[in-house]
C-alpha positions in Angstrom: 73.8 53.5 31.6 75.6 53.8 35.0 79.1 52.7 34.0 77.6 49.2 33.7 77.7 48.7 37.5 76.7 45.4 38.8 73.2 44.4 40.0 73.0 41.1 42.0 69.4 40.2 41.0 68.2 39.3 37.4 66.6 42.2 35.6 63.6 40.1 35.0 62.8 40.1 38.8 62.8 43.9 39.1 59.2 45.2 38.9 58.8 48.1 36.4 56.2 49.9 38.6 58.6 50.8 41.4 62.0 49.3 40.7 62.2 47.5 44.1 64.7 44.7 44.1 64.2 41.5 46.1 67.6 40.5 47.5 66.6 36.9 47.9 66.6 36.6 44.1 70.4 37.1 44.2 70.9 33.6 45.6 72.6 31.1 43.4 70.4 28.4 44.9 67.3 28.3 47.1 68.9 25.4 49.1 71.1 27.8 51.0 70.3 31.0 52.8 72.7 33.9 53.3 76.3 33.0 53.9 78.4 35.6 55.8 82.1 35.6 55.8 84.0 37.4 58.6 87.3 38.7 57.1 89.7 41.2 58.5 90.1 43.3 55.4 90.0 46.8 56.8 92.8 49.2 55.8 93.4 52.7 57.2 96.1 55.2 56.1 96.3 58.4 58.1 98.8 61.2 57.9 98.8 64.5 59.8 101.1 67.5 60.4 100.5 69.4 63.6 102.0 72.8 64.4 101.8 74.2 68.0 102.8 77.6 69.3 102.4 79.2 72.7 103.3 82.6 74.2 103.2 83.9 77.7 101.7 87.4 78.3 102.5 89.2 81.5 102.3 87.4 84.8 99.5 85.0 84.1 98.3 85.7 80.5 98.9 83.4 77.6 98.1 82.6 74.0 98.4 79.2 72.3 97.5 77.9 68.9 97.4 74.5 67.3 96.9 73.8 63.6 96.4 70.3 62.1 96.6 69.4 58.4 95.2 65.9 58.1 94.5 63.2 55.5 92.7 60.0 56.4 91.8 57.3 53.9 90.3 53.8 54.4 88.5 51.1 52.5 85.6 51.0 54.9 85.0 53.1 58.1 84.0 50.2 60.3 85.7 48.5 63.2 83.1 46.1 64.7 81.5 43.3 65.0 79.5 41.4 62.4 80.3 39.9 58.9 78.0 42.2 57.0 79.2 45.5 58.5 81.0 46.5 55.3 77.7 46.4 53.4 76.7 49.6 55.2 79.4 51.6 53.5 78.5 53.6 50.4 79.3 51.3 47.4 79.3 51.3 43.6 77.9 47.8 43.5 79.7 45.0 45.3 80.2 45.7 49.1 83.0 43.1 49.2 85.2 45.3 46.9 86.7 47.5 49.5 88.5 50.3 47.7 90.6 53.0 49.4 89.0 56.5 49.6 88.5 59.2 52.1 87.4 58.0 55.5 84.2 58.9 57.2 86.4 60.3 60.0 88.5 62.5 57.6 88.9 66.2 58.1 91.2 68.4 56.1 92.3 70.9 58.7 91.6 72.0 62.3 92.5 75.2 64.2 92.4 75.6 67.9 93.4 79.0 69.5 93.2 79.6 73.3 94.2 82.8 75.0 93.7 84.8 78.2 94.6 88.3 79.2 96.8 89.0 82.3 94.7 89.5 85.4 93.9 93.1 85.9 92.0 94.3 89.0 91.0 90.7 89.6 89.5 90.3 86.1 90.7 88.0 83.4 89.2 87.5 79.9 89.7 84.2 78.1 88.8 83.1 74.6 88.8 79.8 72.7 88.3 79.4 69.0 87.8 75.9 67.6 87.4 75.3 63.8 87.4 72.4 61.5 87.1 72.1 57.7 87.2 69.5 55.0 84.8 66.9 56.5 83.4 64.6 53.8 79.9 63.7 52.5 78.4 61.4 49.8 75.9 61.6 47.0 73.5 58.6 47.5 70.6 56.9 45.6 67.4 57.3 47.6 63.9 55.9 47.2 64.2 53.3 50.0 65.2 50.7 47.4 68.3 48.7 46.9 69.7 49.6 43.5 72.1 46.6 43.4 69.9 44.1 45.3 72.4 43.5 48.0 70.0 43.5 51.0 70.9 47.1 52.2 68.6 49.9 51.1 70.8 52.9 51.9 74.3 52.1 50.6 74.2 52.9 46.9 76.3 55.7 45.7 74.5 57.9 43.2 75.4 58.0 39.5 75.9 61.6 38.5 74.3 62.0 35.1 75.9 64.5 32.8 73.3 67.2 31.8 75.2 67.8 28.6 75.1 64.2 27.5 72.3 63.3 25.0 72.1 59.9 26.6 70.9 61.4 29.8 67.0 61.3 30.1 65.5 64.7 29.4 63.9 65.1 32.8 67.1 64.3 34.6 69.1 66.5 32.3 66.7 69.4 33.0 66.5 68.9 36.8 70.2 68.3 37.3 71.1 71.4 35.4 68.6 73.4 37.4 70.3 72.1 40.6 73.7 73.1 39.3 72.5 76.6 38.3 70.4 77.2 41.4 72.0 80.1 43.4 70.9 78.4 46.6 73.0 75.3 45.8 76.1 75.3 48.0 79.5 75.5 46.5 80.4 72.2 48.1 77.5 70.4 46.4 78.2 72.1 43.0 81.9 71.2 43.1 81.1 67.6 44.0 78.6 67.4 41.2 80.8 68.9 38.5 83.8 66.7 39.5 81.8 63.5 39.1 79.7 64.0 36.0 79.2 60.9 34.0 80.3 58.5 36.7 79.3 57.0 40.0 80.1 59.6 42.7 83.3 59.1 44.6 82.8 57.8 48.1 83.2 60.7 50.5 84.0 63.0 47.6 82.0 66.0 48.9 84.0 68.5 50.9 82.4 70.6 53.7 83.6 74.2 54.3 85.5 75.4 57.3 83.4 76.1 60.4 84.5 77.6 63.7 83.1 78.6 67.1 84.4 81.4 69.4 83.8 81.1 73.2 84.6 83.8 75.7 85.0 83.6 79.5 85.3 86.5 82.0 86.3 85.8 85.6 86.7 88.0 88.7 88.4 86.8 91.9 87.4 88.5 95.1 89.6 88.0 98.1 87.7 87.5 101.4 89.8 86.1 104.3 93.3 84.6 104.1 93.0 81.9 101.4 89.3 82.3 101.1 88.0 83.9 97.9 84.9 84.3 95.8 85.2 83.6 92.1 82.6 85.0 89.7 82.5 83.9 86.1 80.5 84.6 82.9 80.7 82.5 79.8 79.4 83.3 76.3 79.4 80.3 74.1 79.4 80.9 70.3 80.0 84.6 70.8 80.0 85.3 67.0 76.5 84.1 66.8 75.5 86.7 69.5 77.0 89.5 67.3 75.5 88.2 64.0 73.0 85.4 63.7 74.6 84.4 60.4 77.9 83.8 62.1 79.0 80.8 64.2 76.6 78.7 62.1 77.5 75.2 60.9 76.8 74.8 57.2 78.0 71.2 57.1 76.2 68.7 54.8 75.2 65.5 56.4 77.3 62.4 55.7 74.9 61.1 53.0 72.8 63.2 50.7 70.2 61.7 48.3 71.0 63.1 44.9 68.5 61.0 43.0 65.7 58.6 44.0 64.6 55.4 42.2 61.1 55.8 40.8 60.7 52.8 38.5 62.5 50.4 36.3 62.5 50.2 32.5 62.5 46.5 31.6 63.3 47.1 27.9 66.4 49.2 28.4 67.2 47.7 31.8 67.7 51.1 33.3 66.3 52.7 36.5 64.1 55.8 36.2 65.1 58.5 38.7 63.9 61.7 40.2 66.5 64.4 41.0 66.2 65.6 44.5 65.8 69.4 44.2 66.8 69.9 47.8 70.1 68.2 47.5 72.0 71.4 47.3 70.2 73.3 50.0 72.5 75.2 52.5 72.2 73.2 55.7 71.8 75.1 59.0 73.3 73.6 62.1 75.4 74.2 65.2 74.4 75.5 68.6 73.0 79.1 69.1 74.8 81.5 71.4 74.4 80.9 75.2 75.4 82.9 78.2 75.9 81.4 81.7 77.0 82.9 85.0 78.7 81.1 87.8 79.8 81.6 91.4 82.5 79.5 93.2 83.7 79.8 96.8 87.3 78.6 97.2 89.3 78.2 100.4 
């Protein structure tokens, strides 16, 4: 009932009580242990457009901005060192089938703006805004069990059951619809859900919203003797968070979100029984709160 995705162990070896697979049962023979093959199969395709602009203001003021539109796709975001590294990527079933999708390192766009006023009376005010959007996340199968019996407990992409399908178990249909309808569910999670109904969730198919931080810096230079001077500075990091506690906050979902968790196994239908994770759509709260620091430097 999950697009007939593969499971490496015989269904008869999966206990009904908890649905925990034993990866050793996937061996074709008990005469040989695990065989690992080291193969350079990684593919990365990345394309970006970068636009830069700068402008001088007065004698020593300036403004500059850089915008990046980016697209990065790969078949596995790994670059090191052991033969089973690819098994740690989110998979449908077979970790050896490396299909191209958005990279773990993908972001959609990035904006950096840096500016400073001309010095006036020894004072200069500077500002830096840095923002990024479009980073990706996955819907995963939790429960600390390997759905496909491939040795790794945390690499199974979740099947997104369709609440409108009569074949979907009643409890999953109810809880998944409640997750979609919950006002607290983020738009990023809702969009990812609705775009993958009735199939295994696309790897890195969730899209995080744009998030930015504004930092300010005020400096004052005091001339003392010849080339000697005293430089005073005050920095406010994440200035928007100082103005409003709801601003300058990162609402980025973690790389992997457990959408459902395995509870047991139905030996008759050969289907897993799941619990929908009600907190999967919760708005995450992250980032660094505002901070202010002062500094003094003696230059000569």
